[in-house]
BAPAPA-635785 format. One record per residue (C-alpha): residue number from 1; residue in one letter; x, y, z. Coordinates in steps of 0.001 Angstrom, whole numbers, plus 500000, padded with zeros to 6 digits. Example, Ala and Ser with C-alpha at 12.3 -4.5 7.8 and 13.67 -1.06 7.14 Angstrom:
// BAPAPA-635785
NODE  tordo  bati       u       v       w
NODE      1     a  512300  495500  507800
NODE      2     s  513670  498940  507140
This chain:
// BAPAPA-635785
NODE  tordo  bati       u       v       w
NODE      1     m  519522  506350  493258
NODE      2     a  518236  509831  493998
NODE      3     l  515227  510130  496269
NODE      4     p  511970  510376  494317
NODE      5     h  510296  513775  494048
NODE      6     l  507080  513034  495983
NODE      7     a  505321  513450  499294
NODE      8     p  504415  510375  501373
NODE      9     f  500826  511679  501370
NODE     10     v  498832  514707  500295
NODE     11     d  496032  515834  502575
NODE     12     a  493172  517218  500481
NODE     13     g  490764  517762  503351
NODE     14     s  488359  514859  503556
NODE     15     l  490536  512712  501269
NODE     16     v  494170  511769  501821
NODE     17     f  496187  510434  498883
NODE     18     l  499084  508120  499733
NODE     19     s  502015  507712  497361
NODE     20     g  502788  504220  496152
NODE     21     q  504647  502009  498600
NODE     22     i  507369  499584  497579
NODE     23     a  508661  496945  500012
NODE     24     f  511803  498690  501257
NODE     25     d  513078  497240  504524
NODE     26     a  514818  499266  507254
NODE     27     h  518069  499094  505260
NODE     28     g  516514  500270  501986
NODE     29     m  516561  496791  500458
NODE     30     i  513708  494953  498735
NODE     31     r  513548  491263  499585
NODE     32     g  511170  488333  499668
NODE     33     d  508407  486833  497623
NODE     34     v  505265  488732  496646
NODE     35     a  503443  487864  499892
NODE     36     e  506310  489193  502017
NODE     37     q  506635  492290  499830
NODE     38     t  502870  492878  500010
NODE     39     r  502932  492731  503816
NODE     40     c  505880  495145  503865
NODE     41     c  504117  497589  501496
NODE     42     l  500974  497489  503625
NODE     43     e  502919  497992  506866
NODE     44     r  504662  500990  505287
NODE     45     m  501256  502294  504137
NODE     46     e  499903  501884  507673
NODE     47     r  502756  504037  509040
NODE     48     v  501979  506766  506494
NODE     49     l  498296  506582  507435
NODE     50     h  499257  506936  511092
NODE     51     d  501380  510001  510267
NODE     52     a  498293  511486  508568
NODE     53     g  496142  510723  511632
NODE     54     l  494299  507871  509918
NODE     55     s  493946  504100  510147
NODE     56     k  493635  501316  507597
NODE     57     a  489878  501248  508345
NODE     58     q  489692  504625  506551
NODE     59     v  491244  503378  503309
NODE     60     v  488599  503622  500589
NODE     61     k  490610  502722  497465
NODE     62     c  493866  500937  496657
NODE     63     t  495654  500636  493363
NODE     64     i  498014  497690  493017
NODE     65     w  500735  497046  490484
NODE     66     l  502011  493465  490292
NODE     67     r  505021  492492  488218
NODE     68     h  503814  488918  487564
NODE     69     e  500264  487710  486943
NODE     70     a  501147  484383  488610
NODE     71     d  501670  486278  491907
NODE     72     f  498044  487412  492160
NODE     73     a  496797  484678  494526
NODE     74     a  499665  485102  497019
NODE     75     f  499322  488896  496869
NODE     76     n  495553  488709  497339
NODE     77     q  495875  486465  500412
NODE     78     a  498398  488792  502089
NODE     79     y  496191  491789  501219
NODE     80     a  493059  490089  502600
NODE     81     d  494921  489086  505786
NODE     82     f  495950  492720  506314
NODE     83     f  492521  494298  505753
NODE     84     g  490391  491530  507287
NODE     85     t  486694  492295  506910
NODE     86     h  487363  495821  505588
NODE     87     k  487229  495775  501783
NODE     88     p  488402  498988  500092
NODE     89     a  487700  499408  496387
NODE     90     r  490697  498100  494446
NODE     91     s  492272  498013  491010
NODE     92     t  495058  495571  490228
NODE     93     v  497310  495948  487191
NODE     94     i  500038  493664  485880
NODE     95     s  502917  495963  484983
NODE     96     g  506616  496580  485014
NODE     97     l  507809  498465  488099
NODE     98     a  510494  501125  488475
NODE     99     l  512827  498846  490454
NODE    100     p  513638  495377  489094
NODE    101     e  513498  493628  492490
NODE    102     a  510048  495078  493317
NODE    103     l  507212  492603  492787
NODE    104     v  504373  494856  494000
NODE    105     e  503569  498521  494576
NODE    106     i  500522  499750  496491
NODE    107     e  498984  503223  496645
NODE    108     a  495876  504228  498559
NODE    109     i  493243  506872  499087
NODE    110     a  491823  507303  502584
NODE    111     s  488824  509284  503751
NODE    112     r  488554  511306  506937
NODE    113     a  484752  511014  506519
NODE    114     v  484985  507260  507202
NODE    115     a  484970  506516  510919
NODE    116     a  488150  504883  512195
NODE    117     e  486444  501784  513634
NODE    118     n  489707  500250  514825
NODE    119     p  492350  502974  515068
NODE    120     q  495812  501503  514817
């Protein structure tokens, strides 16, 4: 598969837009149930945030695509575990995804105007 035509993030000044993250491991494979894939997506997102000079505390909005409605509870628990008391705005859609083994995709918007309470 050819690499997608996108940037990991686009810095628009006070807002930073992160491209959607799929749960690719270090070998470019997608494995695990939706909870494991969610954790992987969020860890990948955290690395992109770090590259942009941000932390997860500065995420203001996430958009989630889930392949299966039945996976919502497991996804939501992994998501809540990652963010803790921080609660970004969120939309969750049940949808097909570009890769058949992907169970979840997560994109985010972060704000430089939000103080990084717990920089990672």
